[in-house]
C-alpha positions as CSV (number, residue, x, y, z in Angstrom):
1,M,-12.8,12.6,47.4
2,D,-12.8,16.4,47.3
3,N,-9.0,16.3,47.4
4,F,-8.9,14.0,44.4
5,W,-10.9,16.3,42.2
6,Q,-8.9,19.3,43.5
7,H,-5.5,17.7,42.7
8,F,-6.3,15.4,39.8
9,W,-8.8,17.3,37.7
10,W,-6.3,17.4,34.9
11,V,-6.2,13.6,34.7
12,I,-10.0,13.5,34.0
13,L,-9.6,16.3,31.5
14,I,-6.9,14.4,29.6
15,I,-9.0,11.2,29.6
16,V,-12.0,13.1,28.2
17,L,-9.8,14.8,25.5
18,V,-8.3,11.4,24.5
19,V,-11.8,9.9,24.2
20,L,-12.9,12.8,22.1
21,I,-9.9,12.5,19.8
22,I,-10.5,8.7,19.4
23,V,-14.1,9.3,18.6
24,Y,-13.2,12.0,16.1
25,I,-10.6,9.9,14.3
26,T,-13.0,6.9,14.2
27,Y,-15.6,9.2,12.7
28,R,-13.2,10.5,10.1
29,I,-12.1,7.0,9.1
30,Y,-15.8,6.1,8.5
31,Q,-16.4,9.3,6.6
32,I,-13.5,8.8,4.3
33,F,-13.5,5.0,3.7
34,H,-17.3,4.4,3.7
35,I,-18.5,4.0,0.1
36,D,-22.0,5.4,0.1
37,Y,-24.6,4.6,-2.6
38,R,-27.2,7.2,-1.5
39,W,-25.4,10.5,-1.9
40,E,-27.3,11.6,-5.1
41,L,-31.0,12.2,-4.7
42,N,-33.5,10.5,-7.0
43,H,-35.3,13.2,-9.0
44,H,-36.6,11.1,-11.9
45,F,-36.1,8.0,-14.0
46,P,-32.7,8.2,-15.8
47,Q,-33.1,9.6,-19.3
48,W,-31.5,9.2,-22.7
49,S,-30.3,11.9,-25.0
50,N,-28.2,11.8,-28.2
51,E,-25.2,13.3,-26.4
52,G,-25.4,11.4,-23.2
53,I,-27.4,10.1,-20.2
54,I,-29.3,12.3,-17.7
55,T,-28.9,10.5,-14.4
56,R,-31.5,10.1,-11.7
57,D,-30.1,13.2,-9.9
58,N,-30.1,15.4,-13.0
59,Y,-26.3,15.1,-13.8
60,F,-25.5,14.9,-17.5
61,L,-23.0,12.2,-18.4
62,H,-21.4,12.7,-21.8
63,T,-21.3,9.4,-23.8
64,E,-20.2,8.0,-27.1
65,F,-22.4,5.2,-28.3
66,K,-21.7,3.1,-31.4
67,F,-24.8,1.0,-31.9
68,I,-24.9,-2.1,-34.1
69,D,-28.5,-3.2,-34.6
70,S,-27.6,-6.8,-35.2
71,S,-25.4,-7.1,-32.1
72,K,-26.3,-9.4,-29.2
73,Y,-24.2,-7.3,-26.9
74,I,-23.6,-3.8,-25.6
75,I,-20.2,-3.3,-24.0
76,I,-19.8,-0.4,-21.6
77,G,-16.3,1.0,-21.0
78,V,-15.4,2.3,-17.5
79,H,-12.3,4.5,-17.7
80,D,-9.4,5.1,-15.2
81,M,-9.2,7.9,-12.6
82,G,-9.0,11.4,-14.2
83,A,-9.3,9.8,-17.7
84,S,-12.2,10.1,-20.2
85,L,-14.3,8.2,-22.7
86,T,-11.7,8.9,-25.4
87,D,-9.5,6.2,-23.9
88,F,-11.8,3.6,-25.4
89,K,-11.5,4.8,-29.0
90,L,-9.4,1.9,-30.2
91,T,-11.4,-0.6,-28.2
92,A,-14.8,0.8,-29.5
93,N,-13.5,0.8,-33.1
94,F,-12.5,-2.9,-32.8
95,F,-15.7,-4.1,-31.3
96,T,-18.0,-2.2,-33.7
97,K,-16.0,-3.6,-36.6
98,H,-16.8,-7.0,-35.3
99,G,-20.5,-6.3,-34.9
100,I,-20.7,-5.4,-31.2
101,S,-22.2,-2.2,-29.8
102,F,-20.0,-0.1,-27.6
103,L,-20.8,2.7,-25.2
104,S,-18.2,4.8,-23.3
105,F,-18.9,7.6,-20.9
106,D,-17.1,10.4,-19.0
107,Q,-17.3,9.9,-15.3
108,R,-18.4,12.8,-13.2
109,G,-15.9,15.7,-13.3
110,C,-14.0,14.1,-16.2
111,G,-13.7,14.7,-19.9
112,E,-16.5,17.0,-21.2
113,N,-18.6,16.6,-18.0
114,E,-19.2,19.5,-15.6
115,K,-17.2,19.9,-12.5
116,W,-18.6,17.9,-9.6
117,K,-17.7,17.7,-5.9
118,Y,-16.6,14.1,-5.4
119,H,-18.6,12.3,-2.7
120,T,-18.0,8.6,-3.1
121,L,-17.2,5.9,-5.6
122,G,-20.7,4.6,-5.0
123,T,-22.0,7.4,-7.2
124,T,-20.1,6.0,-10.2
125,I,-21.8,2.6,-9.5
126,N,-25.2,4.3,-9.5
127,D,-24.3,6.1,-12.8
128,I,-23.4,2.7,-14.4
129,K,-26.8,1.4,-13.1
130,D,-28.6,4.4,-14.7
131,I,-26.8,3.8,-18.0
132,I,-27.8,0.1,-18.0
133,I,-31.4,1.0,-17.1
134,V,-31.7,3.4,-20.1
135,L,-30.0,0.8,-22.4
136,N,-32.3,-1.9,-21.3
137,E,-35.3,0.3,-21.9
138,R,-34.2,1.3,-25.4
139,Y,-32.6,-1.9,-26.5
140,P,-34.2,-4.8,-24.6
141,N,-32.8,-8.3,-24.9
142,K,-29.2,-7.1,-25.4
143,K,-26.6,-8.6,-23.2
144,I,-24.7,-6.0,-21.1
145,L,-20.9,-6.4,-20.6
146,L,-18.5,-4.1,-18.8
147,I,-14.9,-3.5,-19.6
148,G,-12.6,-1.4,-17.3
149,E,-9.1,0.0,-17.4
150,S,-7.1,0.3,-14.1
151,L,-9.3,1.8,-11.4
152,G,-12.1,1.4,-13.9
153,S,-11.6,-2.3,-13.5
154,A,-12.0,-2.0,-9.7
155,L,-15.2,-0.1,-10.4
156,V,-16.4,-2.9,-12.7
157,A,-15.6,-5.5,-10.1
158,L,-17.8,-3.6,-7.6
159,A,-20.5,-3.1,-10.2
160,I,-20.8,-6.9,-11.0
161,K,-21.2,-7.5,-7.3
162,K,-23.7,-4.7,-6.6
163,L,-25.6,-5.0,-9.9
164,S,-25.3,-8.7,-10.4
165,K,-28.8,-9.1,-12.1
166,M,-28.1,-6.4,-14.6
167,I,-24.6,-7.5,-16.0
168,D,-23.9,-10.5,-18.1
169,G,-20.1,-10.4,-18.2
170,A,-17.1,-8.3,-17.4
171,I,-13.5,-7.7,-18.6
172,L,-11.0,-6.3,-16.1
173,T,-7.7,-4.9,-17.4
174,N,-4.6,-4.2,-15.2
175,F,-6.4,-3.4,-12.0
176,M,-3.9,-2.0,-9.5
177,T,-2.3,-4.6,-7.1
178,K,0.6,-2.6,-5.7
179,K,0.0,-1.3,-2.2
180,Q,1.9,1.9,-3.0
181,I,1.7,3.4,-6.5
182,F,3.4,6.7,-5.8
183,K,6.4,7.9,-3.7
184,M,5.5,8.9,-0.1
185,K,7.5,12.2,0.2
186,P,7.4,14.0,3.6
187,S,5.4,16.9,2.1
188,L,2.8,14.4,0.7
189,V,2.5,12.7,4.1
190,F,2.0,16.0,5.9
191,Q,-0.7,17.1,3.5
192,A,-2.4,13.7,3.7
193,I,-2.5,14.0,7.5
194,W,-3.8,17.5,7.4
195,G,-6.5,16.5,4.8
196,F,-7.5,13.5,6.9
197,L,-8.0,15.6,10.0
198,F,-9.6,18.7,8.5
199,Y,-10.5,18.5,4.8
200,K,-11.1,15.2,3.1
201,H,-11.3,16.9,-0.4
202,Y,-7.8,18.3,-0.1
203,P,-6.0,17.8,-3.5
204,L,-2.8,15.8,-3.1
205,P,0.3,16.7,-5.2
206,I,0.4,13.3,-7.0
207,T,1.8,13.1,-10.5
208,F,2.6,10.3,-12.9
209,D,5.1,10.0,-15.7
210,F,2.8,8.8,-18.4
211,K,5.7,7.4,-20.5
212,T,6.0,4.6,-17.9
213,I,2.3,3.9,-18.3
214,S,2.0,3.7,-22.1
215,T,4.1,3.5,-25.3
216,N,1.4,5.2,-27.3
217,P,2.5,8.8,-28.0
218,N,-1.1,10.0,-28.6
219,Y,-2.2,8.6,-25.3
220,I,0.8,10.1,-23.5
221,K,0.1,13.5,-24.9
222,K,-3.6,13.4,-24.1
223,A,-3.0,12.1,-20.6
224,T,-0.3,14.7,-19.8
225,I,-2.7,17.6,-20.9
226,R,-5.5,16.1,-18.8
227,A,-3.2,15.9,-15.7
228,K,-2.2,19.6,-16.1
229,T,-5.6,21.0,-16.6
230,N,-8.3,19.2,-14.7
231,M,-6.9,16.1,-13.0
232,K,-7.1,16.7,-9.2
233,I,-6.6,13.6,-7.0
234,T,-8.1,14.3,-3.6
235,L,-7.4,12.5,-0.4
236,L,-10.9,11.1,-0.2
237,F,-10.7,9.8,-3.8
238,T,-7.2,8.3,-3.3
239,L,-8.1,6.4,-0.1
240,Q,-11.4,5.1,-1.5
241,A,-9.7,4.0,-4.7
242,Q,-7.0,2.1,-2.8
243,K,-9.6,0.4,-0.7
244,L,-11.6,-0.6,-3.8
245,S,-8.5,-1.9,-5.5
246,K,-7.8,-4.2,-2.6
247,Q,-11.4,-5.5,-2.7
248,V,-11.2,-6.6,-6.4
249,P,-10.4,-10.3,-5.8
250,K,-13.2,-10.6,-3.3
251,N,-15.7,-8.8,-5.4
252,V,-14.8,-10.8,-8.5
253,N,-15.1,-14.1,-6.6
254,N,-18.5,-13.1,-5.3
255,A,-19.8,-12.1,-8.8
256,K,-22.2,-14.5,-10.6
257,C,-21.3,-13.6,-14.2
258,P,-18.3,-14.8,-16.2
259,V,-15.2,-12.5,-15.8
260,L,-12.1,-12.2,-17.9
261,I,-9.0,-10.7,-16.2
262,I,-6.3,-9.3,-18.5
263,Q,-2.8,-8.5,-17.1
264,S,0.2,-7.2,-18.9
265,G,3.8,-8.0,-18.0
266,K,5.1,-4.3,-18.1
267,D,2.4,-2.9,-15.8
268,I,4.2,-0.6,-13.3
269,F,1.2,-0.8,-10.9
270,A,1.3,-4.6,-10.6
271,D,2.5,-6.7,-7.7
272,F,3.2,-9.9,-9.6
273,A,3.7,-12.0,-6.5
274,K,0.2,-11.0,-5.4
275,I,-1.2,-11.6,-8.9
276,E,0.2,-15.1,-8.9
277,K,-1.4,-15.7,-5.5
278,N,-4.8,-14.3,-6.7
279,S,-4.7,-16.5,-9.8
280,K,-4.9,-19.6,-7.6
281,M,-8.0,-18.4,-5.8
282,W,-10.3,-17.5,-8.8
283,R,-13.6,-19.3,-8.8
284,P,-14.9,-21.2,-11.9
285,R,-15.9,-19.0,-14.9
286,I,-13.1,-16.5,-14.1
287,T,-10.5,-16.5,-17.0
288,Y,-7.1,-15.1,-16.5
289,N,-5.0,-14.0,-19.5
290,F,-1.4,-12.8,-19.1
291,Y,0.5,-10.9,-21.8
292,E,4.2,-10.3,-21.6
293,E,4.0,-7.2,-23.8
294,G,1.9,-4.2,-22.9
295,N,2.2,-1.4,-20.3
296,H,-0.4,-0.3,-17.7
297,A,-2.7,1.5,-20.2
298,I,-3.0,-1.7,-22.1
299,L,-6.2,-0.7,-24.0
300,N,-4.2,1.9,-25.8
301,E,-1.1,-0.2,-26.5
302,P,0.0,-1.4,-30.0
303,N,-0.9,-5.0,-29.3
304,I,-4.5,-4.2,-28.3
305,N,-6.1,-5.9,-31.4
306,M,-4.6,-9.2,-30.5
307,I,-5.8,-8.9,-26.9
308,L,-9.3,-7.8,-28.0
309,Q,-9.5,-10.8,-30.4
310,D,-8.9,-13.0,-27.3
311,V,-11.8,-11.1,-25.7
312,L,-14.1,-12.0,-28.6
313,T,-13.0,-15.7,-28.3
314,W,-13.8,-15.6,-24.6
315,I,-17.2,-14.2,-25.1
316,E,-18.0,-17.0,-27.6
317,K,-16.5,-19.6,-25.3
318,E,-18.5,-18.5,-22.3
319,H,-21.8,-18.4,-24.3
320,I,-22.7,-15.1,-22.8
């Protein structure tokens, strides 16, 4: 036995190192992919102000709220990654003209909000919850609906699962169905591996050509400026966003409220074979509308009024 330890100590050392590496990688996978809903501490009841919502952990969310006193509904817009509440300008104008209140908000670190170290997508779900709590307190008996764009739609799908008793209906537009939405260059792979092993908040060099996302010149200009100034897509955010996008069909099917899914035919982030497969699995009270025209940023496309008119028809049909 003494000879074994004397001659094969290195075998034991290698085994121990391998076990430690496996444990570390398992821990990192959990750290990165686990969506936590308890990151932000509860300091007080969420509060209303004329410029926005003060969340339970004292973070100020800038909002734009167009309230119609006679409206039965309040629709809350949930924007895409790195976007802002201004992406809902056309949508908000349409609904308010038709007598429906609309609230849009900047997610943490976006738009006019202060910088914030991204922790988990669960924080955004808690922020949506805080917004609904404040709206229910100020405007009781109003029906709450959510509308999302792209990743915002994936967040809406998670919200209607987690906050099922607080939400009366949801509209999802062009949630991402492609497995890969950007080119995997060797430099990107190397940086992603480094970030996975050592720094989960590492900003990845991911860029998009916004001319392939929208035909609206104002939107393209605005999105390009955002991308150059404050749009940093970290490894943690990217992997959680991909995970959440994959879970949309399951989350929607587990939801209790009626859901409208809007998909455009020129969406570069759409896997249409997967979409066709999903459309055969939707539960009752899930409505799927396909439009041949319209790019990925469909809520800012020229045909948006026609689509939003269909949303109004859906709301009336579902008796929300």
